[in-house]
C-alpha positions as CSV (number, residue, x, y, z in Angstrom):
1,M,-25.5,-14.0,22.2
2,V,-23.0,-15.5,19.9
3,D,-20.4,-13.1,18.2
4,P,-20.8,-13.4,14.5
5,L,-17.2,-12.4,14.0
6,D,-16.0,-15.6,15.8
7,K,-16.9,-17.4,12.5
8,A,-13.9,-15.6,10.8
9,T,-11.1,-17.9,9.7
10,S,-8.4,-15.2,10.0
11,K,-7.8,-12.0,11.9
12,G,-5.8,-9.1,11.2
13,P,-2.7,-8.2,13.2
14,A,-2.9,-5.9,16.2
15,T,-3.3,-2.2,15.6
16,L,-2.0,0.8,17.4
17,G,-4.0,4.2,17.6
18,E,-7.5,4.9,16.8
19,G,-9.4,6.4,13.9
20,C,-7.4,7.9,11.2
21,L,-4.2,7.2,13.3
22,S,-4.9,3.6,13.4
23,R,-2.0,1.4,12.0
24,Y,-0.8,-2.1,12.3
25,D,1.6,-2.9,15.3
26,P,5.0,-3.4,13.6
27,D,5.9,-5.7,16.6
28,D,3.0,-8.0,15.7
29,L,3.9,-8.3,12.1
30,S,5.8,-11.2,10.5
31,A,6.7,-12.7,7.2
32,E,3.4,-14.7,7.5
33,D,1.5,-11.4,7.3
34,G,3.0,-10.7,3.8
35,T,4.8,-7.6,4.8
36,E,8.0,-8.3,2.7
37,F,8.1,-7.2,-0.8
38,P,11.7,-7.5,-2.2
39,G,10.9,-6.4,-5.6
40,A,9.2,-2.9,-4.6
41,A,12.2,-0.8,-5.6
42,E,12.5,-2.3,-8.9
43,L,8.6,-2.2,-9.5
44,W,8.6,1.5,-8.4
45,E,11.5,2.5,-10.9
46,Q,9.8,0.5,-13.7
47,L,6.5,2.3,-13.2
48,Q,8.3,5.6,-12.9
49,E,9.9,5.1,-16.3
50,E,6.7,4.2,-17.9
51,S,4.9,7.3,-16.7
52,A,7.7,9.7,-17.4
53,P,6.8,12.2,-19.9
54,T,8.5,11.8,-23.3
55,A,10.1,14.4,-25.6
56,V,6.9,14.6,-27.5
57,D,4.9,15.2,-24.5
58,A,7.2,18.0,-23.4
59,N,6.4,20.0,-26.4
60,L,2.6,19.9,-25.7
61,P,0.9,23.2,-24.7
62,V,-0.1,23.3,-21.1
63,K,-4.0,23.6,-20.5
64,K,-4.4,26.4,-18.0
65,P,-7.4,26.3,-15.7
């Protein structure tokens, strides 16, 4: 019987662990896998500034459960 997954054009990097502990093997990753994101810190700071409460928001009453 032919494996239907053999038709895939790409394969993921090797993994370590099983189940919820499964993760990509860092030794198997390279720049070709898209693991580099040089602008991550700048993007994180920008998103945090956009979601930070403003002075107007600070005066709103807090809804209690």
